[in-house]
N, C-alpha and C positions, 0 to 999 in steps of 0.2 A: 296364606295367612291369617287371621282372622283377627282384626285390632281388637283394643276394650272401648275405648270411644270413635267416634267420629267426630273427628279433629282432622283439621287442615294445616293448625300453627301449636308448636308449643314458646308458652310463656320464662326467659330464664332470668329476670331482672327488671331497670328500666332504664329504659334512655334518659337521660339527664335532660329537663326542660322537655321532653317529648312523651313522657311515661311510658305505660307500660312498654316492652320490647318484645318482640315472637318472631320469629322465624318458621316460616313456611318449610315444613316436615319433606316433601315430596324433592326442595334444591337441597339435600342433604346429600342426597346421590352424586351434585355437583360438587362436594367435599366438602369439607372445613378446616382449617390449620389456625393449633391455638399459641402462639409465641408470647412469652414471660422471663423473666431470671426468676432463681428460687422467690420467694416469699409471692408474687405477683399476683396468687392468685390463680397461675393456668390451671392445675389440676382440681380446686371447685367451679371454675367454671367448664370444666370436661365431664363432673360428677354428676352439676348442673342438667346438661342437657342428656346426658345418662337415665337422668331418675326419672325426667320426660318422658322419655321415649320408651322408657321401660311400662312404667305408666299406659302409656298409651299402646302397649302392648306389640311393641317393634322388641325382637331379640337382639343381644349385641354379644360381639365376641371382645374382648377386653386385654388385650398384651399389654403386662404388668413388667418392666424392667426391675422398677425400684420399690413396686409391695405397696403402693399407696392409695389401691383402687381397691383392694379387700374389704375394706371397711363399708362399702358398700351396702355390705351383707348384715352392718349391724343398726337395726331401723325398730325404734318402740314406739308406740304409741301416748307413753305416759311420759319418754324423754328419761326414763330408766337405765342407763350407758352400765351400769356394773356389772361385771367384773371388768368391763373390756377399759374402763376408764380409771381403770385402779392402777395402771401403769405410770400412765402420762400424773397421775397424782405423784406417785412416786419420784418421776423425774422432776419436779416440780417441789417435791419434801414437803408435799401437803395432805394431811388424811385424807383419806379417801372418802367416807364417808361423807363427810363434809366438801370435797371436793365433788363428788358426787351429786351435792344437791347446787353446789352454783351451778354446775355444770345445766341441769335442769330449767334453776331459772334465767338462765342465760337462750337456751335455745327457746323459751315461752314466750320470751319476749323477743325475739329476735322472727319466730315465725306471725304474732303478731303486726308487728314492723311491717313485715313481708305481706301480710293477709295469706298465708298461706290454709286454704280449712284444714280441720280437723279429718272428716271425709276425706280425703289425699292420701292423708299422711296414713289410714290406716287405712287405705288399697292397697301403701306402697308395702308395709307393713304384712299383711294376708297374701296377694297376690305377685307378689316380684318375690324373687326368690335367687339366688345368687347362686352359684355354683364359682369353687377353689379348686383350678388345677395345678400341680405342681409338678413335673415334667422332672425325671430324675429325684423325687422323694417323694417317701409316705401319708406326708405329713395332709394332705388336700386330695385330690382324683389323680395319682398318677397315672401322668401321660403318657406313650409309646410310639415312636418314631420310625414302626416296621415299614420300608417302603410298599407303597401299592401297586402294587405290578399286575393292576385289573387294568382290563382294557376301557378305553370309553365305549359309551351304546353308538354302534351305529359308528365304527372308528374306519370301517373303510369308506362310509360312504364322508366322511370328514373330511377324510387325507385326500379323496377326490374335488372337492368342493371349496373347501381350505384351509389348503394344508400349510399355513404359517400356524393356524392353531393347534391341526394336529402337531406341527412338529417342537411347535415349542412346549408342548406337552410334556416329549416324549425325555426333548433335552433338560429339563426339569426335574421331572424325575429319575435320569441317566447322574445327571450334575449331582444328585442328593446320592445318589451309591458309589458316585468318584470319591467325593469327600468324603463318605463313613470307612471306603475301602482303602482312606492315605493318599489321594493323588489329588494332585489341584488342576486345576482349569489350563494348562500346560498339556496336559498329557490327551491330547488330543486324537490319538490315534485306540487310548483304549475307551476315550466316550464314545469314538464313533464304530466301533468293536462291537460293543456294549446297545448302542443305538437302532443299531442293524437285530441286533440280539430279539429286543424288544417291538423294534416294527414289525419282525416275520412274526411274532404271537399275536400279535395285537391286530396283524390285517386278514389274520384268519378270527378273529374274534375268542382269542386262548389268552385265561391267563397266564402269568407262568411265575414259580416261586424261587428262593434264592438257591436251595440245593441243585433245580432244573438249570438257573441260571451259572450256578461253577460249574456245574459238566458243560453244557452247554459252550461256554468261555475255554474249556479246554481245545472240544471236537464240534465246531461250529455248523449250523445247518444248513449252509449256503459255505460254498466253494470259493466266491469271491468278493470281495468289498471293491465299489465303482469297476475300472479296466485291471486291479492287481488283484493275484493267488493271497488267497489268507497266508499264509509261511510271507508271503514276499511284503503285503502290508503291514502284519506285525508276528514277529516267529513267536515259534514255538514254545520258547523259554518264557520272552515277555509275557503269551498267553498264561504258562504255567505260573507266573507270580502272581497275574491279578488275578488268577484265583484262586492263589492260595490266602491271599488279601480280601477277598470277599468269604474264604471259607471262616475265616477268623469273627466275621462276624455273628456267623452259628454257632459260636463256640470259646471265644475267648470274654470271661466275665467282665472286665472294664465294657466293651460295645454289649453285653445280654442287659446292662441301666436301660439304656435306649432300648430295648425292644420291648421291655416289662410297660405292665399298666394298659389303660383301655388306651383302643386303638383311636387317631382321630375320627371323628367324627361329627362333622355338620350338621348330619340329619336329626342328629340330637340338640345340639345349637340354636339351630336357627328354626327349628319346627317344633319349639316352647316358647306359649303366649309370654312374652316380657321376662321372660332368662336372660339372667345378667353370667355367661362363662368369662370369669376371670384363669388368666393363665400367669400365673406368679412365674417369672424367670429367677430371682433369686437363688434357688438351690444350684443353677449350674452355677461351675464358679469362673470358667475364663468367658470374655467376651465373642472366642473362636464360636465357644459352643452354643451361647444366644443367636447368634448369626446364625449356626448351623439348624437350630432349632423351630428357629420362626422362620425361613428358609422352608424349610419342610409343611410346617404350619401353611403359611402361606399357598405352596406349591398344590397343597392337598384343598386348601379354598378354594384356588381358581379352577381346579379339575373340577372341586363339584359346582362351582357354578356354572362350570360348559355346561352340563348334564339340564340346568335350571332353564326354562322359556325367557326370555327379554321381559322387560317391561319400562313404564318410562316411572313408575311412581317408587318410593320407598318402602324395601322390605324388609332389609339388613342393615346393620351397620358393626361396621369393625376399628376399634378403637382404639390405636397405638398414644400411650402413656408418656413414652421418651422416645425418639428418633436417633437421636444424636450417636454412632456407630451400629449403626443398623444401614442408612442409608448416605452414607459418608458422600461429597464431592467429586471425590476423584478414580479411589479405589470401587472394587465390586464385590463385595459379596454374598452371599446366598439371600441373604435377606432383601436384598434392594434392587435384585433384578424384576422377582414375582410382585413385588411391593406395588414398583414403578406399573408392571402389567393390568394392576388392580387399580391402581389411579387412575390410568388412562380407559381400561375397556368396562372398570367395576358400575358404571351405572348405566348399561344397558341391560346388567341382569337386577335392576334394583338394590346393587349393594353402596352403599354410602360410607365414608369415610372420614374420620373424628382424630384431626393427627396434630400432638401437642413434639413443642421441644422447646429447652431453655438456653439453648447455645444455633439460631439458626443460619449462622453458619460454617456450619460443620454439618450442612446435611441440606443435603441436592436440590438446587432451586426449580428443575421440573414438580419434583413433590408440591414445593409453598404455591406457586403460579398456578396449578393445576387446581387450587383450593378456590371455589366461589365465594367460602365465605369466611373475613381472616377476622383473628381476633388478637390485636398484640395489646399487653401489658405493656409493663414497666420493664424496658432492657437494661441489660447491666452497661454495656458500654459503648461512647459514642458508634465503636465501631461496628457491632450489630445492626444499631439504627439505623445506619448509613447502609449498609449491605440490606437490611429491611429495606427500606423504602424503594432503593430503586431497584432489587428484584421483587418487587412488587408494584413499583410505579405510584408509589404516591405520592402527595405534595411536599412540599418543602416546609409549610408550617405544620405538617405529622412531625417532624422529630421534636419539637418544642415539644408537642402535645404531648408524645411519646415522656418522653424525659419526666415530663411534670405527675405523671399517674400513681395513683395512692394504690394498696392491694385492693383484689374485689374489682379494679374499676380498667378498662377495656377501649382503645381505640376499635371500633366495628367498622370495616370497608368490605363493599361489595362493590366491584368493579364491573358488574356486567348489569346493574340496576343503577350504576354512581351512588350510591348511598354508603355515605359515611359520619357516625354517631361517636358518641361516647356513653356506655354503657354501663350501671353496674351490677354487680350479679348479686341473685338473690340468697339467702342463704338456706341451707342444703337440709335435707329433709332425715341424713341417715348421718352415722356420727363421723366427725371428720378428724383425724389423728395422725401421726404416721406410723410405720408400717409394721403391721400382725404381726406377733412371735408364731412360731412353727406351733408352737404347742396352743395357741387362740386359735389357729386355722384348723389344725385337728379340733378343738372344740366343734365351732361352729357346723365341720361339716359331718358330726354327730348324729345330726337332724337329717340326713341326706344318705342314713345306712342301706344297705340295697332291701332291707325289708320295709322300709318306709317307701322307699323314691317309686313303689309298684303304685302303692297308692297316691304320691303327688303327679306319678303319669296320668294315675285316668283324672286329676282333677282336672289333665288340660285341654289337650285338642283330641278327642277318643273322639272319633267317628267321623273328622272333618274331612273336608278334600286333601287337606297338605296334609294328614297325617301319613308319610309318608317313611317308612325304614328301609333303611340298605341293607344289601344283603349282605350278610355274615359271611355266609359259606358259598360262593354262587354256583359252585359243582352241584351244590344238592340242592339248592334252592328249586320247587319249581314256580315257575313264572307264568301265570295262562292270561293268553292274548286274546282267544276266541273261543266263547262261549254259547250251549245255548240256551234255550228261556226253558228252565223246569219248572216246579212244581210251584203253584205262586201264595202265597199267608205273610198274614198280618206280620208273625212277629215269628223268631224262632224262642222257643222253650228258655227261660231264664236259667232252669238249671245245668251243670256243665256239662256239653254232650259226653255220652259215652260210645262205643262201639257196639253196632245192635249186628248181631248175627245171622241169615237168614236161616228157613231150616233147610234148605236145600241149595247146597253153597254151588257155586258153575265151576269146573273145572276144565279151563281153557288151554290150549296148547299153540305158539308159534308154527307155525306152517314151515320145514326148512324150506332153503331156493334148490338143495341137491339131493338128493338121498345118496346111502350110501351104496350100494351099487352102483348109481352113475358115476360117484368121487373111486369108487374102483377102480371101473372102464379107465376114467379120464388119469389117472396116475399108473396105471401099467402102461399104458400110454407111451409116458417116458422111460420107464426101464424103471420103474420102481417094485421092488419086492416087498408084499405084504403080507405079512402074517396074521394081525390077528385086527382086527376091530368089534370096537362094543360103543356102547352111548349113556354119555355121562346126563343129566336131569337137574336141574335147577327151579325149585318149586320157591313163587316168589305171589306174594299174596296180591292182591287188585281191590279197591275201596272206592265204595261210591260217595264222592264227597256234593254234598248242598250247600250252595255256598251263597252268602248276602252281604251285600255291599251300600250301607247309609251313608251320605254325600249330603255335606253341605255346600250350597253356591247363593252367600246372600240371603236373600229370602227364596229364595227356591228350594228345594232337595228332589236329590234323585236319588233312588234305591235300584239294585241290580242285583236278579238272582239268577242262577241257573245250576246244573247237576253237569257231573266230568267224573270217569271216573279214571281211579290210575293206580299205578302200577309200582311196585316197592323193587327197582333191578338195579345193581352197583352200587348197593349205597344212596340213593337218590329216589325220586321220584319222579314220573312221567307219566304222560299221557297216554293211554289204551283207547285206538281207533281200532273201532268193530269192523274189519274189512275182512279182503280174502285171505291175507298172512292170519286171522287169530282164527281155528280150528277146533270144536270141539277133540277131546282127548280122543272120544274112541275109534275116530277118524284117522286119527294116525296110526296103520298097522306096520308100520316103522319098526316099531318099539316091542314089538310081539319077534317079529324080527333075527333079532341080535340082542345079545346079551347086552342088560339095561342095569343100572345104579344108581342109584337119589344120592348127590353130591348136596354137600353145607343145608341141609334141610329147611328149612325161614319158619318159626315160629311165629306168629304175629301177639306181638304183646302191647300193653298200653303205653310200653315207652316210644313203640314204633309208632305210633298213634301220634302219641305227644309231638314228636318229631314233624309227622305230615303236617299238624296243626300250626306249629311255628314256622315252616318252609315255605304255606299255601300265601304265594300270593296273587295278587292280580295285579295285572297291568292295564288302566286306561292313561284314555287319551283328554288332555285338559287344553278346551280353545281359551286364553286370558279375553281375547276378544269381544268372544260369545259370550264365556260364562256358561261353555256348554262341555261336556266330558260324553267320552263314548268309550266303548268296551272292548271293540271287535276293531281290525284289519278294516275288513269292508266298509266299515262306516267312517274310519280318520281318513279315505280318502277324497267322502263326502264331508266330513268335518272341512279337511283342508283346503275343499275346492270355497266352500262358503264362508271361513274365517281369510282367503282369498280375498274373494268379493269383495267382506266389507271391511276388510285394510285399505283396497283399492280407491274403493266409493269413497272411506274416511278422509284420501290423499286427495281427489279431485275435488272434495268439498273445499280444503283446504286453498290446493291452487287457483280454484273458484275464487274464493276470499282475495287472495292475494289479489290476480286478476282485478278483481270487483275494485280493491282499495287503491291500486295501482289508477286504476281508469277514471273513479274517481277524486284523486288525486291531483288528474293531469286536468279532470273539468275546470278543478276548485283552481287550479294556478291562471289556467288559458282564462276564466271569468274576470277573479281581480285583477290580473298585471294590468289590462289597458286599464283600469279604473285607478290602479298608483301612477302609473303612468302619466295621466291624466293630472294627478293628482302633482304630479312632480312640473310637470308642465305650470303648473297655476301658479307653483311655490317661487318656478325662478322667473314667472314675470313682474311678482310680488319683488323680489330678491333685484330685478333689475328698476324698477318703479323707486324702492328707498335709498339702493346705492345711490341712482342719482338723484334722491334727494339729500342724503348727506354731501355727496360732492357740491350740490347748489352749496348749501350753508355752509361746508370748509370753505370754499372761497367768496364765500358772504363775512366768514369772522377775519380771512384773513384782510379784507376793504376794509371792517373796521377797525380791526387795530392799527390798521397806517392812519389813520385819522383820530386815532384813537379818541375812540367812540368805547364808552362802556356795551361789554357783550350780554350780563344779563342773563333775560331768557332763552337769548339765544344759545347760547355754550348748555340749560336746561334741553332744549328742545335736539342738539346734537347730541347727546348724549342718551338720551330717547331714540333718535335714529338707529344708533349704532349695538345697543342694545336689540336691536326689532332684525337688525343684519343678522348679526349673530345668530340668534336663534332660528331665523328663515335657513342661514348657510349648513347648523346642524339638524335643521329638517330635511334638505335638503341632502348631503352625504348618508343621513338613516335611508331612507327613500330608493335614493341610487344603489346601495347597500342591498336593500329587502330583495329591492330589480334584480339586479346581479344572483342572491340567493335563488331567488324564485324561477330565476332561467337555467339556473347550474341542476337546481334539483328537478327541472323539465327533462334536459340532457341524459341525468343521472339515474332518470326512473326506470327504464328499460333493464339497464343495467342492477339494478340493485331489486326490482320484479323479479331476473332471474336470478340472481342468486339468490333468494328467500326461496324461491320453485326448485332450485339446489339441493337445498338443506333440507323441505320438506322432503323430497323424494327420497334421498339418505336414509331420514330417520322413518321411513316406514317400510323404506328393501328392508331396514335392522329389523323393523316387528315381522315382516315375513319372512324372513330367518330365522325366527322365533316364534312363531303363530300356533305353534306346538308342542306342549309341556305333557312330557311321558312323567306318568305317575306311576309308582308301582303301592300296595296298598293290600293289609291282612284284612280279609273280611271273616263275617260271624260265620262259624262251619259247625255241619252237622257229618258226623262220620258213620256211614255203614260196611260192615264188612261184607264183598259181594263174592270172594271166588279164591281161588288162584290160577295161572297162567303159568304153562309147565315150558321150558325153555329146554332144548337140549345142544349140547358139546359129544366131537366124534372122536374118539381116542383111539388112533391108531399107531402099532408097533409095524416098523420099517427094516427092511433088512438092507441096512448101507455099509458095501463091501464086508459084508459076513459081520460088523456091528448092529444089533439090537438097538431102535432108538423110537424113544414112545411123543409123538409130537399129537398136537390138535388140530382139532378142523374147527371152527366156526359156522357152519351154515346158513345162517345167515348174510354173514360179508363176505362168505366164501375165501376165511385169511387163515393159511396153517400160524399154527404155534409153535414154533421150532424150542425155546426156551430160552435161557438167555447169555450172551457172549459169555464164554471161554476169558477172553479179553480182560472184557471194563463192564459184563454184567445186565448190560440192556439188554432189554428184552428182543429178540429177534422171531419173526413175522415177515409172512412172503403173501403172496393174493395167487387165486389159483392161475389163473390168469397174468402173471408175472413171474409164476413158475414155471408154465407154458410157452412163456418166453425164452426165459433161460437153462427149460431143460436141467437145469440143478439145484439141488438144495445144497444151501451156505451150509453144507457140514464141512470138515475135514474130512478128506477122504482115507486119510493114516490113520485116526485116533479115532473119529465120530464126533467131534469136540463142535457145538454149535458156533457159527461168526458171524458179527452185522458186518454190515456195509463195508465200515470203515479198516476193518481187524479181516477181512478176507482176502485170499491172496490165490492166485491162480498159476497152473505151472505152462510158460510159454510152447508146450510142447503136444504134450494129452490137456491142456486146461483142466484138470484135475483141479477142485477148490483143494486148498492147504491151510492148518491153521498159520502163525508166526514160526512154531514153535517146530512144524516137520516142513514148512518154505525153509529151501538151502538156495543161494545165489552164487552163479560162476562167477570167478574170480576174475574174470578178465574181461565180461561183456555185463555182469550185474543184473541179467534176468533171472527172474524166480524158476525153478524147478521141483519136481515133486522126487523123493528117494530117490523114484525108479528108472527116471532119467537125468540121476546125479553121477559125473563119473567123477576118480579121484586120479592125479596124477601119483603112483605104484613112488616115484622115488622122493616130490613135497609134498604131498598130500592136499596141493591143491583142489577144490571142488570147480567142475567144466563140465560144458553143457555139451552136447554131440556137437554142435559145429564149431567147437575148439578145443575134441579133442581128439586126440592124435595115436594111431596104432602102431607098435612097431612093427615093424615086416621081420622080423629074426623072432624075437618072444611071443609076442602077440597078446603084447600089456596095452595098458592105456597111459599116455604120458601129456603133459602140457609144451608146451611150446617152445618152451626156456629149457628142456631135457631133451628134446627132439631133432635130429640130424637131417638132412635132405643129402643121401647119395650121392656123387657128383656122376656113377657109369649107370643110373637105375633115377626112375620115378621115385621112389618109396623114401618112405622114414624111416630110421632108428632112434632106438632110445639112447642114450648116453654111454649108458652099460650095457653097450653090445654092437657100438661101433667100434671100426677098424679105421685107422689111419697109416696110410701109406705117404711116399714121399712121390713126390713129383715136380719136377722141376724145380726141384728143390724150397718146395714149401711141403705141408703136412696138408692131404686133403682125404675127407670121409668117406672109407667105402664101407659094404653092405658085405658083413661077413660071406654070404649062400649068393 
């Protein structure tokens, strides 16, 4: 980010008795807290800090629960504040015109009293823009909190190197979803299931949308969580309930309000010079809604910061106008967790937090104590004052001072440097009044209508190194990582680039890995009968893109050019590599051997080229310590090594300085200590002489008293000797204390030096972890149509148990696409190798229905593939059976497997064991309809009648 002013300090008022009060900008990464009751000037102080930072070019995001911050958008060079001042005039019962003049005179007088230059006010009016975002409302810019389920860059490496951060991001993302679905933090099983699904996708670098998430909640892509099966961990009934609740987010009007509007985009908020983005929360009716939204906003900010590099200086400011309710001391709303995380870790990314509250006792003291700059205004109760004094470790004198403070006057305390003073805040350059009305917000935001936004955007950071744009649709955005040097020109033409078509277009084709003949042979080995085969062809346009990037790195500028061939395929652009797999179309003779038809022939249009221009990005790697940028992975390793060496050299220099300081201090102490000890001995010797003289005069006084002789001069001498004795005692005590402190310092010098070195190592270790920042840049483009590439697909008609089945085969990935599952509708595909191993297509042998792995059943006797409709179960042992191997008891109708089927020896029909009787004479079974009972030893016994 490029700042307007090369300044390290901002002035926000006067320190009483010490002149101008300034703050070092970079120390704001250690955060600031402003405490004060209503009317103490708390918001005025915060606005003064925000005005100064915006003028210096720092972007600010301000969370505004009460609507007090939006008036930062009302500024005027001549202090004409109508029509905005009319509301205040009406409330005071004054004429709007007269009140406007009175307001102007007041502002002119105060601006003159505070010596604020007119040029400064003019710069604020012209350079600083304030955008007001209104979630759940269209008065300002509406904001959507649709959950961001895109993985972090290099998530697979992050989960290995820093798992705590990786799982924190997953946890906060899933917590947002859980709360949207109506669950609380107590629903740990549902939380764990969603976390596992998100983790599986992110590890593979895949995004996931809500529709897919709902499907995978019902049928997860894994069989176990921990050591338990899915059904044991969370039963299917609970999963269906969770899926229904998540599905409501996609359909219910009450939830659609949350998903409408602009997505939260910190690339937009934090990479515009001096922009103040105000998030007005007043249009959310309950505190739960506000806590939920702030949690989602801060969670997205934390995710965004993790993608950026670490720096030690201030880059961005987060201003929270009123903390009460968002970070309570006991409960844990969604807003509190991420806010604490940002306060603890934001400094490493150059984020400063400016926090304010009027009720410090209702805010978690972890937030207050982590702030380096403390501004304490008048507090309403003695209880608040005492809690602030104890929590911030202020002296007892501070209590009386705080209670006597006037409006716009604060006790400033900086515990790190031990600085405390009373300050008075300067007058604001913007109009300060109560919250804006909704219609006023709409009127202010009219100047940022879409037609004017582009012009304002061009006025900002276009062409600078930090002009980064987030990939709105990551699946369809081409991010170029490595490129070759192209034709070098000083500048591209200024007119809009158009598509140039060469006179002779190249017609290329992807060479299939397997020919139709080879495929037929391999399928016939699996006893699959092929009735017909034909080839579908898809024509995709190829463009030659020449790109240019111009970056500004301080006083140095960097230009990068290159040329790349891009292929439009499956709704996105990808790089075309000319290798053995891409051949001239005439070399593919198979297109003449089999019936061929062209499918979905794509004609290139200007809309397609416009999409290419909007999606084309260049990935670059920037080293903040070296102020160097590279554009390829090959150069990245070298840049990493150079940055590492530079950081280690800086660390070694600091460690050497600490060692040198310790060594110098040791020598100073060892040199000074004997001198002080010698001085102590002299003083002790003088003290002995003076004490002896005092004792002698004392004896003489006693003698003269007995003789009743006047003491006179002797008394004065005795007093002088006593005074000298007391002075020597004080000097001796002071020298002894100094010697003691020096000896203690000498003993502690090594441990202090060791602690400083450890701190330096931790600091530079953090710099090493964030030595490289990954940038995504939109370059200037020149596009030329180059030709087409033909891609093939085999259409095979198979005979599956007398049923004709048409399947598709991709000869590049060797995948058979069979169609969609008859039960759940998922697309079913199988690799050729997988088919050769299983030797069976996932198609029902009875009806020919296609089945996915979740709904495919197999006969336990012949292993035939069955759909749920044609699969039978044995009523005795529950094994799956096909219709051919299913028997039925002719008496009760039970379904039976061959193992549990009994054949009657008389009638030959099948029966179950309940309707079969063992003959007492022969080892045969007879059904209950054919058995004959005879008496034997007074009992009825069964006999076979034949």
